[in-house]
Every structure is written in C-alpha cells, then in structure tokens.
C-alpha positions, 0 to 999 in steps of 0.5 A: 312850148307852143307859139301864141296865136294872135286872138283875132286870128283863133276867133276867126278860125273858130267862127269859120268853123261854126264852132259853139263854146267859150273862148278864153284869153288870159294875159298878165293884165286881164282875162277875157272870155268870148262865147260863140254860138255856131260861129256867131259871137253871142257875148263877151266880157273883159275883166277890166270892164265887166259892166260894159252892157249895162253901162252902155244901157244906161246911158241910152235908155233911163231904166230906174234902178229898182227895175234894173236890180229886179231883172238882173236878180230874176236872170241870176236865179232863174239862169235867163239870158238878161238881154232877152228878158229886158226886152221881154219886159219891155224894159229895153227895145230889140235895137237898145239891147243889141247896140249895148251887146255889140258895144260889149262884145267889141270892148272884149274883142278889141283889147284881146286883138290887142294882146301879144302874149298870154294863154288861151283855150277853147271850151267847146260846149255844144250843148250850151242853151241858144240865144236869140240869133237876133241878139248874135253877130256874125264874123264880118258884123264884128270885123266891120265895126272893129275897123282897120287893125292898128298897131298894138300900144305898147305895153309898159313893162316894170323893171326887174331889180338889178340886184336879185330878190329883195334883201331883209333890210331893203323896204319892200312895201314902198317899192310895191305902192310905186309899182302898182299905184292901184294897191291900198296897202302892203304888209310885209312880214319877217320872222313871224313880225309885221316889219312893213305897214304901208297904207295909201288908203283908209279902212283897208284891212290889214292881215296878221302875221298868223294869217301870213303864216297860215296861208303861205306855208308848206311850200306855197309861195302865192295866195289870192283871194278875189271879189268884186269889191276888193282883193288880197294877194300874198306872196313869198318874196324869194330869198328875203324869206318875207311875206308880202300881202297887197290889198286892192280895192278894184280887180282892175290892178289885180295884174298890176300887183302882180308885176309889182310883186315879181320886182320885190322878189316873188319868182313864180314858175316860168310859163310854158305849154306842155307839148305832150299828148294830153292823157285822159282821165284816169280816175274818177270818184263820187258820184258824177251826178252831183257835179254833171259835165265836170267830167268832160272838163278836164278834157279842155285843156292838157294843164288841167290835172283835176277838177273836184266838188266838195261838200262844206266839210270838205268831204269830196262829192265827186272828182276826176283827174288825170295820172299825174296826180294821185287820187288820194292827194285830192283830200290832202288838197282840199284840207290844205285849200279850205282853211286859208280860203276861210281865213282869207275870206274872214280877213277881207270881210263883207258879202259876195262871190269870193274866188280864191287861188294858191300856188306851190312848186307844182300846181295852181289851185283855184276854188270858191264856194257855191249854192246854199249848202257851203258846196266848193268847186275846185280846179287843180292845173299845172304850175307852168300854166298862166294863172289867168287861165286858172282863174278863167277855167273856174269861172266855167267850172261854175257855170257848168255847175249852175252858178251864174258868173258875170257875163253875157247878156 
C-alpha cells in the first residue's frame, strides 16, 4: 500500500515540474480535478461545489439568463473555453472572469488540501488545448491566495455497528436515513419483497423488487446511477441477504450515503494500491480511430484493467486492456452492464447525463452514454481501488472522446 501524499504537496511537485495534465483526487465525500497547463493552474472543480465559477461571476456581473444559457450551449457544442468566450462576446471583462476562475480554483484546491486520505492520480495530457495564459495562475498566486496552512477540520466518522451486519429482523431504512439526512427515500428488499419503504420527501422514485434483483445479481454488491439532479444507490447488505436502495436528490450527499450503507451492513473490499509495476496493455480490439486517445488512457494508472467504447447494441467499437482481464470477458461485461444501466435510468426518469457504476468481487465498472447514436464508454478498474477514482477516470475518458463534462472555464 503506497503512502498518501498530501494533495497540496502533489500539486506543488507537479507545478514545479511544469506538468500539463489533470490531477484527480477522490475521497469518501468528493471528487476534485485540477488541470495544470505547463505548471500553471488553468481550472479546477470540486464535485461538492460544481458551479462556483458561474455563481461567483453572476454575483459580480449580472448576465441575463438567456445570454448565459446560449454561451454555455455554444461552448459545449463547439468545445470552446467558457471564460474566453464570455470575454470575446463582451459579457464579462478579463478581470471579472479571472477573479471568478481564481475563486473556483481556490475552492477546489482548498478542499483538496484538507484531505487526509483518499486516492489520487495524475493524467498527463501534453496534447490538451491551450488556455489563454492570462486566465491561468502560477503556483505562488495560488499559495498566496490560500494563505497560511491551517489544521484540517476533524471529519465526523459514522460509528460502525458493534454487532456486525444488519440482521433481517432489524429495521435498516431508519438507520440509513438517520446516518445520511440528505437521502430522500430508502427501500429494503428481502426474498423478492419490499420489506421497508421509508420516505422523507414526496415524489421520490421507488425502485421495485424486480429492479433490485436485476441490478444486484450475479455477485454484484453495489450499483449507482448519478446525474446532476438526482442519484440512486443500491447495495447488498452482507449476511442479511437484503438489498437497500437509497434515492438522493443531489450529488452532495453521495459520500455520506455510502458511509450510511456501510453502517447498515454493506462491506466493500478494503482499498489499497498495488505495489506491482503496472503491466503494459496486452490486447486491443476494434478500430482505434473510433476512440482516439483511448489506448494511452490505460497507462494512466496501474489499477485500470480495460477501457471500452461500444455501440447502442453493446458491440465493441474499440477496447484495450491488460492481461489481468481476458479479451473475451469484455462482451460479457457489456451484456451485464447495459441492462441494469437502462433499468436504473428508466427508474430515475428525467433527462441529462447519467453515469453508471457497478461493483462485484473483482472489478469496478463505470460507464456513460455519449453522442447522438447511443454509444457508451466504459472503464473497468480493480476493485481494491477507491470508487471515486473510477468516477473521475470515466469523466476523463469522456473528455478524451470529445464529451463536455462539468468543469473548466
């Protein structure tokens, strides 16, 4: 198990080496991305505070909603940097954009600096687009704005049950609701029937027993679908033979919900990082031109097993992987993933981007649809890795495929 390097120390080291790429930190409660351009801070995001740039800009520059929506849509469709476009269209000045961008970067870096545990990686991207250097910040600019270091605030730890996993006779839903106040609803299933249904908010979607059986079957102990407007998380509660599904109205309560499920009996594998030298990709299939940059992605971290792009029917367009996962297993994984992904998506309803995650004894699998043809991108990583790195890796994979994700200005 490799030692945890303080995030600020990692960023200082990367900036001093004039690196270009994306630093990713995943903790139990957040996912943080910091993009460096030749050692300068170009943008950063924190999953708990995803809209800080726009929020800060609107506080200091009253841009009408229609103009803001239009510029965001143009930037997404044409892959243009938001900050530079706002200046070009004279919706904001250079100084206003720079101040709001610095605010967003500081929110993410400050929260990263408080982390005392988690998983991190650096995705080197020398070919990534250049940002206007006037909208980037040197390391000393960031350190000066952060001010002197302070002791991290103690993070509350939810107590683990002293009697082991929840037994069938125990009520699980109230315990989850009490441990994670942000959860809107919890349903618990035993022997094919819903035995607990605790609502805390009207209108929260309720999963069915059939959905629970479909998603958490064949050795899977965890599943989640995440959107900007709501998420559903399901877990197998160990020896109790129960499935619990929690509905969450916002992404901010995701980490809190995972901790509550652990208290209720979900026992995921312990996190640890392999000390082994990463093996090179050992196989590739399909047409690399259908997924540019994907072949290099598997070299980003030793725990990545395979990266895949599939069409709407689940046929592999391109995939590359390590020897630790057989090429023949990929089609089976896709079959296993697409059906519960579609079922959870239909259950959640609504529109917008949806990211799906599934965990079994060996792997984490993360995926999302993209484009107008129903294609999907998938990432398989070793189960001993923190799932936050999987979500972060999926976002990075989508950006390589030209999909705009929430992030830099």
